[in-house]
C-alpha positions as CSV (number, residue, x, y, z in Angstrom):
1,M,2.3,-6.1,-1.5
2,P,5.5,-4.2,-1.9
3,T,6.7,-3.5,-5.4
4,S,10.2,-3.0,-4.7
5,S,11.1,-2.1,-8.3
6,F,9.5,1.2,-7.8
7,H,11.1,4.6,-6.8
8,H,10.3,6.0,-3.2
9,L,10.1,9.4,-1.8
10,L,9.6,10.1,1.9
11,M,6.6,11.0,3.7
12,I,6.7,14.0,6.1
13,L,5.1,13.9,9.6
14,I,3.0,16.8,10.6
15,V,2.6,18.0,14.2
16,F,-0.7,17.1,15.4
17,F,-2.1,14.2,17.2
18,H,-5.5,13.7,18.5
19,F,-5.7,11.4,21.7
20,N,-8.7,9.9,23.4
21,L,-7.9,8.9,26.9
22,S,-9.3,5.4,27.5
23,F,-10.1,6.2,31.2
24,S,-12.1,9.4,30.5
25,S,-14.5,10.7,27.7
26,L,-12.5,13.9,27.6
27,N,-10.9,14.6,24.2
28,L,-7.5,16.2,24.3
29,I,-6.0,17.9,21.2
30,L,-2.1,17.8,21.6
31,P,0.8,18.8,19.5
32,L,2.6,15.9,18.5
33,K,5.8,17.3,20.2
34,T,4.0,17.5,23.6
35,K,5.1,14.7,26.2
36,I,2.4,12.2,26.6
37,N,3.0,10.4,29.8
38,S,0.4,7.4,29.5
39,V,-0.9,6.1,26.0
40,G,-1.4,2.4,26.8
41,S,-0.6,-0.3,24.3
42,L,-3.5,0.7,22.1
43,L,-4.4,3.9,20.3
44,T,-7.9,4.7,19.2
45,S,-7.6,8.2,18.4
46,P,-6.3,9.9,15.0
47,S,-2.9,10.5,14.1
48,K,-2.2,12.7,10.8
49,F,0.7,12.4,8.3
50,S,1.4,14.3,5.3
51,F,3.3,12.6,2.5
52,H,4.9,13.2,-0.8
53,H,5.0,10.4,-3.1
54,N,6.3,9.4,-6.6
55,V,5.3,5.8,-7.0
56,T,5.3,4.3,-3.5
57,L,3.9,6.0,-0.4
58,T,6.6,6.1,2.6
59,V,6.5,7.7,5.9
60,T,9.5,8.8,8.2
61,L,9.7,8.0,11.7
62,T,12.3,7.0,14.4
63,V,12.9,3.5,15.7
64,G,15.0,2.4,18.8
65,T,16.7,4.0,21.9
66,P,18.4,6.2,21.1
67,P,15.9,6.8,17.9
68,Q,17.3,6.0,14.5
69,K,15.5,7.8,11.6
70,V,13.9,5.2,9.1
71,S,11.7,5.4,6.0
72,M,8.9,2.8,5.5
73,V,6.6,2.1,2.7
74,I,2.9,2.2,3.6
75,D,1.5,-1.3,2.5
76,T,-2.1,-2.1,3.0
77,G,-1.4,-5.6,1.4
78,S,1.1,-6.8,4.0
79,E,1.0,-7.7,7.6
80,L,4.4,-7.7,9.2
81,S,6.2,-4.3,9.3
82,W,10.0,-4.8,8.9
83,L,13.2,-3.0,8.4
84,H,16.4,-3.6,6.8
85,C,18.7,-4.4,9.6
86,N,22.7,-4.3,9.9
87,K,23.5,-6.4,12.7
88,N,27.2,-6.1,12.3
89,K,28.3,-2.7,10.9
90,K,28.8,0.1,13.1
91,T,28.1,2.9,10.9
92,F,24.9,4.1,9.3
93,V,24.3,4.0,5.6
94,H,21.7,7.0,4.8
95,N,18.3,5.8,6.1
96,S,18.7,2.3,4.4
97,T,19.3,0.4,7.5
98,F,18.5,0.0,11.1
99,L,21.1,-0.9,13.6
100,P,19.8,-3.0,16.3
101,T,23.1,-3.3,18.1
102,H,22.8,0.6,18.7
103,S,19.5,0.3,20.4
104,S,19.0,-0.5,24.2
105,S,15.3,-1.3,23.7
106,Y,15.8,-3.8,20.9
107,K,14.7,-7.3,21.8
108,S,14.7,-10.6,19.9
109,I,11.7,-12.9,20.0
110,P,12.4,-16.6,20.6
111,C,11.0,-19.2,18.4
112,S,9.1,-20.6,21.5
113,S,7.3,-17.5,22.1
114,T,3.4,-17.5,21.2
115,T,4.1,-14.6,18.9
116,C,6.1,-16.8,16.9
117,T,4.1,-19.9,17.0
118,D,0.5,-18.4,16.9
119,Q,0.6,-14.9,15.4
120,T,2.6,-15.9,12.3
121,R,0.0,-18.4,10.9
122,D,-1.1,-16.0,7.9
123,F,2.4,-15.5,6.8
124,S,3.3,-16.6,3.3
125,S,5.9,-19.2,4.7
126,P,5.7,-20.7,8.4
127,A,7.9,-19.2,10.9
128,S,11.0,-21.3,12.1
129,C,13.9,-21.5,14.6
130,D,17.4,-20.4,13.5
131,M,20.4,-21.7,15.1
132,H,20.2,-19.1,18.1
133,K,16.6,-20.4,18.7
134,L,15.1,-17.1,17.5
135,C,11.9,-16.8,15.5
136,H,12.9,-16.8,11.9
137,V,10.6,-15.4,9.0
138,I,10.8,-15.4,5.3
139,L,8.4,-13.0,3.5
140,S,7.8,-13.5,-0.4
141,Y,6.0,-11.1,-2.6
142,A,4.2,-11.3,-6.0
143,D,6.9,-9.0,-7.6
144,A,9.5,-11.9,-6.9
145,S,11.0,-9.9,-4.1
146,S,11.7,-11.3,-0.7
147,S,12.8,-10.7,2.8
148,E,14.4,-12.8,5.6
149,G,15.2,-12.2,9.2
150,N,13.9,-12.4,12.8
151,L,11.0,-11.2,14.7
152,A,11.8,-8.7,17.4
153,L,10.4,-6.1,19.6
154,E,11.3,-2.5,19.5
155,T,10.4,1.1,20.3
156,F,8.7,3.0,17.6
157,N,8.5,6.7,17.9
158,I,6.3,9.3,16.1
159,E,8.0,12.5,17.0
160,N,7.6,12.4,20.9
161,L,5.0,9.8,21.1
162,R,6.7,6.6,22.4
163,I,5.3,3.1,21.4
164,P,7.3,0.4,23.1
165,G,7.1,-3.2,22.4
166,M,6.2,-3.2,18.7
167,V,6.6,-6.4,17.0
168,F,8.5,-6.2,13.7
169,G,10.9,-8.0,11.4
170,C,14.5,-7.3,11.5
171,M,15.6,-8.4,8.2
172,D,19.1,-9.1,7.4
173,L,18.7,-10.8,3.9
174,S,16.6,-9.5,0.9
175,F,16.3,-10.1,-2.8
176,S,15.0,-7.8,-5.1
177,S,15.3,-7.2,-8.9
178,S,15.4,-3.5,-8.4
179,T,18.5,-1.3,-8.9
180,S,16.8,1.8,-8.0
181,E,18.9,4.3,-6.0
182,E,15.7,5.6,-4.3
183,D,15.0,2.0,-3.3
184,S,18.4,1.9,-1.4
185,K,17.2,4.9,0.7
186,T,14.0,2.9,1.9
187,T,14.6,1.3,5.2
188,G,11.5,-1.1,5.3
189,L,7.9,-1.5,5.2
190,L,4.9,-0.6,7.5
191,G,2.3,-3.4,7.2
192,M,-1.3,-2.2,7.3
193,N,-3.4,-5.1,6.6
194,M,-5.8,-6.7,9.2
195,G,-3.2,-9.4,10.4
196,S,-2.7,-9.5,14.2
197,L,0.9,-8.4,13.8
198,S,0.2,-5.4,11.4
199,F,0.9,-1.8,12.7
200,V,-2.9,-1.1,12.3
201,S,-3.8,-4.1,14.7
202,Q,-1.0,-3.6,17.1
203,M,-2.0,0.1,17.5
204,G,-5.6,-0.8,17.7
205,F,-6.9,1.6,15.0
206,Q,-10.4,0.8,13.9
207,K,-10.3,3.1,11.1
208,F,-7.6,4.8,8.8
209,S,-7.8,6.7,5.5
210,Y,-5.8,8.6,3.0
211,C,-5.9,10.8,0.0
212,I,-3.2,10.5,-2.6
213,S,-2.4,13.4,-5.0
214,D,-1.7,12.8,-8.6
215,N,1.0,15.5,-8.6
216,K,4.2,13.7,-7.4
217,D,5.5,17.0,-5.9
218,S,2.4,17.8,-4.0
219,T,1.3,16.6,-0.5
220,G,-1.2,14.0,0.2
221,V,-2.5,13.0,3.8
222,L,-2.9,9.9,5.9
223,L,-5.2,9.8,8.7
224,L,-4.8,7.1,11.3
225,G,-8.0,6.9,13.5
226,D,-11.4,8.3,13.3
227,G,-10.8,12.1,13.4
228,G,-13.7,13.0,11.1
229,A,-11.3,14.8,8.8
230,S,-13.1,13.3,5.8
231,K,-16.2,15.4,5.1
232,Y,-16.5,14.2,1.5
233,P,-19.4,11.7,0.8
234,L,-18.1,8.1,0.3
235,N,-19.6,5.1,-1.2
236,Y,-18.9,2.0,0.8
237,T,-18.3,-1.5,-0.3
238,P,-18.2,-4.4,2.3
239,L,-15.1,-6.2,3.2
240,I,-15.3,-9.9,2.2
241,R,-13.9,-12.3,4.7
242,I,-13.5,-16.0,4.7
243,S,-12.7,-17.6,7.8
244,S,-11.5,-20.9,6.5
245,R,-7.8,-21.3,5.1
246,L,-7.7,-21.5,1.3
247,P,-4.6,-22.0,-0.8
248,Y,-5.0,-18.7,-2.8
249,F,-7.0,-16.4,-0.5
250,D,-5.3,-13.8,1.8
251,R,-7.5,-13.8,4.9
252,V,-6.0,-10.5,6.1
253,A,-6.1,-8.5,3.1
254,Y,-8.7,-5.7,2.3
255,T,-10.8,-8.0,0.2
256,V,-13.7,-6.3,-1.7
257,Q,-16.2,-7.6,-4.3
258,L,-15.5,-6.5,-7.8
259,E,-18.6,-7.1,-10.0
260,G,-17.7,-5.7,-13.3
261,I,-15.9,-3.4,-15.5
262,R,-17.2,-0.6,-17.8
263,V,-15.4,1.1,-20.5
264,S,-17.1,4.4,-21.1
265,N,-20.7,3.1,-21.4
266,K,-20.0,-0.2,-22.4
267,L,-20.1,-2.9,-19.7
268,L,-17.7,-5.8,-20.5
269,P,-19.6,-8.9,-21.3
270,L,-18.3,-11.0,-18.5
271,P,-20.2,-13.3,-16.0
272,K,-20.1,-12.1,-12.4
273,S,-18.8,-15.5,-11.4
274,V,-15.3,-14.7,-13.0
275,F,-15.0,-11.9,-10.1
276,V,-15.9,-14.3,-7.3
277,P,-13.3,-16.3,-5.5
278,D,-13.3,-20.0,-6.3
279,H,-13.2,-22.9,-3.9
280,T,-9.4,-22.5,-3.6
281,G,-9.7,-18.7,-2.9
282,A,-8.3,-17.7,-6.3
283,G,-10.2,-14.5,-7.7
284,Q,-10.2,-12.4,-4.7
285,T,-9.8,-8.4,-5.1
286,M,-7.6,-6.7,-2.8
287,V,-7.1,-2.9,-2.3
288,D,-3.4,-2.5,-2.1
289,S,-1.4,0.6,-1.3
290,G,1.8,-1.2,-1.8
291,T,1.2,-1.9,-5.5
292,Q,1.4,0.7,-8.1
293,F,-0.9,-0.5,-10.8
294,T,-4.1,-2.5,-11.1
295,F,-3.9,-6.2,-12.1
296,L,-6.8,-8.2,-13.5
297,L,-7.1,-12.0,-13.9
298,G,-6.4,-13.2,-17.6
299,P,-9.9,-13.4,-19.0
300,V,-11.1,-10.1,-17.6
301,Y,-7.7,-8.4,-18.6
302,T,-8.2,-9.8,-22.1
303,E,-11.7,-8.6,-22.5
304,L,-10.6,-5.0,-21.2
305,R,-7.8,-4.8,-23.4
306,R,-9.9,-5.8,-26.4
307,E,-12.6,-3.1,-25.6
308,F,-9.9,-0.5,-24.8
309,L,-8.1,-1.1,-28.1
310,Y,-11.5,-0.8,-30.1
311,Q,-12.5,2.5,-28.4
312,T,-9.1,4.0,-29.0
313,K,-8.3,2.7,-32.5
314,R,-8.8,6.2,-34.0
315,V,-6.8,8.2,-31.4
316,L,-4.0,5.9,-30.4
317,R,-1.2,4.2,-32.3
318,V,-0.5,0.7,-30.9
319,L,3.2,-0.2,-30.2
320,D,3.5,-3.2,-32.7
321,E,6.3,-4.9,-30.7
322,P,4.8,-8.4,-29.3
323,N,7.9,-8.9,-27.1
324,F,7.6,-5.5,-25.3
325,V,5.7,-6.0,-21.9
326,F,6.1,-3.2,-19.4
327,Q,7.0,-4.5,-16.1
328,G,6.4,-8.1,-17.4
329,T,2.5,-7.6,-17.0
330,M,1.4,-4.9,-19.3
331,D,1.3,-5.7,-22.9
332,L,-0.9,-3.1,-24.3
333,C,1.3,-0.1,-25.2
334,F,1.2,2.7,-27.5
335,R,3.1,5.2,-29.5
336,V,2.5,8.9,-28.6
337,P,4.3,11.7,-30.3
338,S,6.6,13.3,-27.9
339,S,5.7,16.7,-29.1
340,R,2.1,16.3,-27.4
341,T,1.8,18.3,-24.2
342,K,-1.3,15.9,-23.3
343,L,-2.9,12.8,-24.2
344,P,-5.9,12.5,-26.6
345,P,-9.3,12.1,-25.2
346,L,-9.6,8.7,-23.8
347,P,-12.6,6.3,-22.9
348,T,-13.0,6.0,-18.9
349,V,-12.5,2.6,-17.3
350,S,-14.8,2.0,-14.2
351,M,-14.3,-0.7,-11.7
352,I,-17.8,-1.6,-10.3
353,F,-17.9,-3.0,-6.8
354,R,-20.8,-3.8,-4.6
355,G,-22.2,-0.5,-3.6
356,A,-19.3,1.5,-5.2
357,E,-17.2,2.3,-8.1
358,I,-13.8,3.7,-9.2
359,T,-13.6,5.5,-12.4
360,V,-10.2,5.8,-14.0
361,S,-9.9,8.5,-16.7
362,G,-7.3,10.6,-18.6
363,D,-3.7,10.2,-17.9
364,K,-4.3,7.7,-15.3
365,L,-5.1,5.0,-18.1
366,L,-1.6,5.4,-19.6
367,Y,1.7,5.4,-18.1
368,R,4.9,6.9,-19.8
369,V,7.7,4.4,-19.9
370,M,10.7,6.4,-19.3
371,G,13.7,5.8,-21.4
372,E,11.7,4.1,-24.1
373,V,11.5,6.2,-27.4
374,R,10.5,5.1,-30.9
375,G,11.5,7.6,-33.5
376,N,9.7,10.9,-32.4
377,D,7.3,9.0,-30.2
378,S,7.2,8.2,-26.6
379,V,6.0,4.7,-25.3
380,Y,3.0,4.7,-23.1
381,C,1.3,1.6,-21.6
382,M,-2.2,1.0,-20.2
383,T,-2.1,1.0,-16.3
384,F,-3.9,-2.3,-15.9
385,G,-1.8,-5.4,-16.0
386,N,-2.4,-9.2,-16.5
387,S,-2.3,-11.1,-13.1
388,D,-1.7,-14.3,-14.9
389,L,1.7,-12.9,-16.2
390,L,2.6,-11.8,-12.6
391,G,1.7,-15.4,-11.4
392,L,-0.9,-14.0,-9.0
393,E,-4.3,-15.5,-8.6
394,A,-6.1,-12.3,-7.5
395,Y,-7.3,-8.8,-8.6
396,V,-5.3,-6.0,-7.2
397,I,-6.5,-2.5,-7.0
398,G,-3.2,-0.4,-6.9
399,H,-2.6,3.1,-5.6
400,H,-2.2,4.7,-9.2
401,H,-6.0,4.3,-9.4
402,Q,-6.6,5.4,-6.0
403,Q,-5.3,8.9,-6.7
404,N,-7.6,11.8,-6.0
405,L,-10.0,9.7,-4.1
406,W,-10.5,9.7,-0.3
407,V,-10.1,6.1,0.5
408,E,-11.3,4.9,4.0
409,F,-10.7,1.5,5.7
410,D,-13.3,1.1,8.4
411,L,-12.5,-2.1,10.3
412,D,-15.2,-1.5,12.9
413,K,-18.0,-1.6,10.2
414,S,-16.1,-4.0,8.0
415,R,-16.1,-1.9,4.9
416,V,-14.0,0.2,2.5
417,G,-15.3,3.7,1.3
418,F,-14.2,5.6,-1.8
419,S,-15.1,9.1,-2.6
420,S,-15.8,10.5,-5.9
421,F,-12.9,12.7,-7.6
422,I,-11.4,15.3,-5.4
423,K,-8.1,17.3,-5.6
424,C,-6.0,15.6,-2.8
425,D,-3.2,18.1,-2.8
426,I,-5.8,20.8,-2.1
427,I,-7.8,18.5,0.4
428,A,-4.4,17.7,2.2
429,N,-3.6,21.3,2.7
430,Q,-6.9,22.0,4.1
431,I,-6.7,19.1,6.4
432,L,-3.2,19.9,7.6
433,D,-3.8,23.5,8.0
434,M,-7.1,23.1,10.2
435,G,-5.1,20.7,12.6
436,P,-6.8,18.0,14.5
437,T,-10.4,17.3,14.3
438,D,-13.0,16.0,16.9
């Protein structure tokens, strides 16, 4: 799910692409700038990206004929890739809009198409017909943002790799509470979940992975396909799939089973049943690169809040302002002297999954709220939010708590893998320097 109130920085493509020819067992390692004459409609081999990030992860590529440069948020919590479209103006506005009238390869999808009638069934709202009998979609997100427009076909270009006929949303209406200047430079979103219209599904990738640096000025890496670039031991947790349609269960999200939370050595006294989706689908746990922080359902959040407060009462001063709730969901905040160069020692918080764990420690537990000062103190808030305040019936593992982990989405074996702590900026440089892998 996109968090459009967050700032964005661009990803930077690197120059290697590893392509397995479908009609041969021969592996070819090609520079991305080399012309590829035949790629077919599906790709099963890895492509690498490096990225810088601030709060949201974005990739730069080009779309259309002739190509227009766009910046797209990478979102494992969304299906449809979409671009802000400017269907009337004849001039570009930075990277913030795509001009379909300037592209000879742009093609609208009619509402009678099976793409419109059959492949949009997992959207939050049903597709419909507009006045021109084109497929019209409305996408709504948990942060109260929305986007509205038409489905279309277009050519996506990764350097000289040409991918024709990609289904995407050409959105001409959007609503967001964000006023961020960086938001205005982001053209759209690259949907990476398991839905039939996601970028991953349309490209045919059975595996992808990433490593996000905790240094906003450093490089991370995204690997599309199975290139064997991750040589780091992973602990896997199975994907949870429910085939029936339930009101609050996202069938195409990367859903895993959260089984408990530990604060340092203290396992929170919660029954495992609170982590299991109920008969309506409420209570699923999603791994989501499009959300910054992690959100927990009310009873679990309350227990974590209580235990974290107890274990930090001697080292942190609580911000005693009941009406101060960071981003509307995080109500546990602290005053930390601005003169401090680092936070005091904090307890770790471990999220326990079936077969894997993610441990959050140090400054990943508290986030400084820019512009909020109380006397000589800065304001820091705990980086776990209350899903109930967001109006979300789910647990969401955001990318802030995925930093310095190798995270792998293995669709073939229906699992998600997490490494233990690694330095992603160093790892990214090593992977990018060694080029494509077998």
